[in-house]
C-alpha positions in Angstrom: 164.4 250.4 159.8 162.2 249.9 162.8 161.4 253.0 165.0 161.3 253.2 168.8 160.0 256.4 170.3 160.9 257.9 173.7 160.3 261.1 175.7 163.1 263.5 174.5 165.0 265.4 173.6 168.5 264.1 174.2 169.5 264.3 177.8 166.2 263.1 179.3 166.0 260.2 181.8 164.0 258.4 179.2 166.9 258.6 176.7 169.3 257.5 179.4 167.0 254.6 180.3 166.3 253.5 176.7 170.0 253.1 175.9 170.4 250.9 179.0 167.3 248.9 178.1 168.5 248.2 174.6 171.9 247.2 175.9 170.4 244.6 178.1 167.8 243.1 175.7 169.6 241.1 173.1 166.6 240.8 170.7 167.2 244.4 169.7 171.0 244.1 169.3 171.1 242.5 165.8 169.0 245.2 164.1 168.9 248.2 166.5 165.9 250.5 166.0 166.1 254.2 165.1 165.4 256.2 168.3 162.8 258.9 167.8 162.4 261.6 170.5 158.9 263.0 171.2 158.2 266.1 173.3 155.2 264.7 175.2 154.2 261.2 176.4 150.7 261.6 174.9 152.1 262.3 171.4 154.5 259.3 171.8 151.8 256.8 172.7 149.3 258.1 170.1 152.1 257.8 167.4 152.6 254.2 168.3 148.9 253.5 168.4 148.6 255.0 164.9 151.4 252.8 163.6 153.7 255.8 163.0 156.4 254.1 165.1 157.0 250.4 166.0 157.5 250.8 169.8 157.0 253.4 172.5 159.2 253.6 175.6 157.5 255.5 178.4 157.7 256.0 182.2 154.8 254.4 184.0 155.5 255.0 187.7 158.2 256.3 190.1 159.1 254.8 193.5 158.8 258.2 195.2 156.1 260.0 193.2 153.9 257.1 192.1 152.0 256.9 188.8 152.8 259.0 185.8 149.2 260.1 185.2 149.5 261.1 181.5 150.9 257.6 180.6 148.0 255.8 182.4 145.3 258.2 181.0 146.6 257.8 177.4 146.9 254.0 177.7 143.2 254.0 178.6 142.5 255.7 175.2 144.6 253.5 172.9 143.4 250.4 171.2 146.3 248.8 169.2 149.3 248.7 171.6 150.4 246.3 174.3 153.1 246.4 177.0 155.8 243.9 176.0 158.6 244.7 178.4 159.2 246.6 181.7 162.4 248.1 182.8 163.3 249.6 186.2 165.8 252.4 186.0 167.5 254.0 189.1 167.1 257.8 189.0 169.7 260.2 190.4 168.4 263.8 190.2 171.2 266.4 189.9 171.1 270.2 190.2 172.5 271.8 187.1 173.6 275.4 186.5 175.5 277.2 183.7 178.3 278.0 186.2 179.1 277.4 189.9 177.1 279.7 192.1 175.9 279.8 195.8 172.5 278.1 196.1 170.9 281.2 197.7 171.5 283.1 194.4 169.4 280.7 192.3 166.2 282.4 191.3 164.5 279.7 189.2 164.5 275.9 189.0 163.3 274.2 185.8 162.4 270.6 185.5 159.7 268.0 184.7 156.9 267.8 187.2 157.9 264.3 188.4 161.5 265.4 189.0 160.4 268.5 191.0 158.1 266.3 193.0 161.0 263.8 193.7 163.1 266.7 195.1 160.4 268.6 197.1 162.2 268.5 200.4 165.6 269.5 198.9 164.0 272.5 197.2 162.2 273.6 200.3 165.3 273.3 202.5 168.0 274.7 200.2 166.2 276.7 197.5 163.1 278.2 199.2 163.6 281.5 197.3 163.6 279.8 193.8 160.6 279.8 191.6 159.7 276.3 190.4 158.9 276.1 186.6 157.6 272.9 185.1 159.0 271.7 181.7 157.9 268.9 179.4 161.1 267.0 180.2 164.3 267.3 182.3 166.2 267.6 179.0 164.1 270.6 178.0 164.9 272.2 181.4 168.6 271.7 180.9 168.5 273.1 177.4 166.5 276.1 178.7 169.1 277.2 181.3 172.1 276.5 178.9 170.9 279.1 176.5 170.8 282.1 179.0 173.3 283.6 181.5 170.8 283.9 184.3 170.9 282.6 187.9 168.7 279.7 186.9 169.1 276.0 187.6 167.6 272.7 186.2 167.0 269.3 187.8 168.0 266.5 185.6 170.4 263.6 184.9 174.2 263.8 184.8 174.0 263.1 181.1 172.2 266.4 180.5 175.1 268.3 182.1 177.5 266.7 179.6 175.2 267.2 176.6 174.4 270.9 177.4 177.8 271.9 178.8 176.4 272.6 182.3 178.0 272.7 185.8 177.0 269.8 188.0 176.1 271.9 191.0 175.0 269.1 193.3 174.3 265.3 192.8 171.6 263.1 194.3 169.2 265.9 195.3 166.2 263.6 195.3 164.5 263.1 198.6 164.5 259.3 198.4 168.0 258.0 197.7 166.9 254.6 196.3 164.7 256.3 193.7 163.7 254.4 190.6 161.3 254.7 187.6 159.5 251.9 186.0 159.5 252.2 182.2 157.4 250.1 179.9 157.9 249.3 176.2 154.8 249.1 174.1 154.4 247.5 170.7 151.7 246.2 168.4 151.7 242.5 169.4 151.2 240.7 172.6 154.5 239.3 174.0 155.0 235.6 174.1 155.0 233.8 177.5 158.5 234.0 179.0 160.6 231.2 180.5 160.5 232.9 183.8 157.8 234.9 185.7 155.3 237.0 183.8 153.1 239.9 184.8 149.7 240.9 183.3 148.4 244.5 183.2 144.7 245.2 183.0 142.5 248.2 182.9 139.1 247.6 184.7 136.1 250.0 184.7 134.2 249.4 187.9 130.6 250.5 188.4 130.1 253.4 190.8 128.1 251.1 193.2 128.7 249.8 196.7 131.0 246.8 196.7 131.8 246.8 193.0 135.6 247.0 193.5 135.4 244.4 196.3 133.6 241.9 193.9 136.3 242.5 191.2 139.2 241.9 193.6 137.4 238.9 195.0 137.5 237.1 191.6 141.4 237.3 191.8 141.5 236.4 195.5 139.5 233.2 195.3 141.8 231.9 192.5 144.9 232.8 194.6 146.2 235.3 192.0 148.5 237.9 193.5 147.9 241.5 192.7 151.2 243.4 192.7 149.6 246.9 191.9 146.3 248.6 191.8 145.8 252.3 191.1 142.8 254.4 190.2 142.4 257.2 187.7 139.3 259.3 186.8 137.6 257.8 183.8 137.4 261.3 182.2 133.9 260.4 181.1 131.8 261.5 184.1 132.4 262.7 187.6 132.7 259.9 190.1 133.6 257.2 187.6 137.1 255.6 187.9 139.2 253.1 186.0 141.5 250.8 187.8 145.0 249.8 186.6 145.8 246.3 187.9 149.0 244.3 187.7 148.7 240.6 188.5 151.2 237.8 188.6 151.0 235.4 185.7 150.5 235.3 181.9 147.1 236.3 180.5 146.4 232.9 178.9 147.1 231.0 182.2 143.8 229.2 183.2 143.3 231.1 186.5 143.6 234.5 184.8 141.3 233.4 182.0 138.8 232.3 184.6 138.8 235.7 186.1 138.4 237.5 182.8 135.4 235.3 181.9 133.9 235.9 185.3 134.2 239.7 184.9 132.8 239.5 181.4 129.8 237.6 182.6 129.3 240.3 185.3 129.4 242.9 182.4 132.5 244.5 183.9 134.7 246.2 181.2 138.3 244.9 181.1 141.0 246.0 178.7 144.3 244.0 178.4 147.3 246.3 178.5 149.8 243.5 178.1 151.5 240.4 179.4 155.3 240.5 179.7 158.3 239.3 181.7 158.5 240.6 185.2 161.6 242.5 186.3 163.3 240.7 189.2 164.7 242.7 192.1 168.3 241.6 191.4 168.1 243.1 187.9 167.8 246.6 189.4 171.2 248.1 190.3 171.4 251.3 192.4 
């Protein structure tokens, strides 16, 4: 049986999202993969890179908090995996407690760093007294408070309240109501060109010289290739060196994108293909 990993344990947003992803992608319905939880995104991606699992399902960015740094950093260190699908999942953050209690009595709030960041205004306004404690996942946070009888709370999905027998203290506590996370599925082969619109993700290492990024972007501009996303991360090799994650419209073997890749290669600019895959359309995301 094929194996698909996700950020667990049960009750995480990744688990909630992966079930919805599988339900809407018919190619996985005939022989559903075994779902394998991992406790960190880095472990998950490296397991896929090392062929221990067939696919890895990971969060890449959030509409409120931006990039998931550990995902992007680890993708820059892998060699044998490609993004084959993207999936945008609406996120409703909920405040969970082991029993009903006044908000002013809550002493600690546990959650994943992304979830805490998405609820920053709520926490400042309603729980200024509560210590904020970061966990590896929202599910771990829910499990943590379910095992004690303290005035502690967790921020996580409704599903976690059901799984860990917790009280749903307050729903939709995120600061941005239309809050969504973009997940990507990675496998060991490049996806085929779709019948609709495709997207290509690249990792580009720019020289730390004046105008280097401008020249890179100019290669896309003069071929009228739309860039839908560009974000930088430290290269982790030396201070001041950055890598750029770029999403462009189109499939990697389309002639305009191939022209850009050849032009960058001739300029001795390092480019890594992260994947080409079907683009999620706005009407496919339901809040």
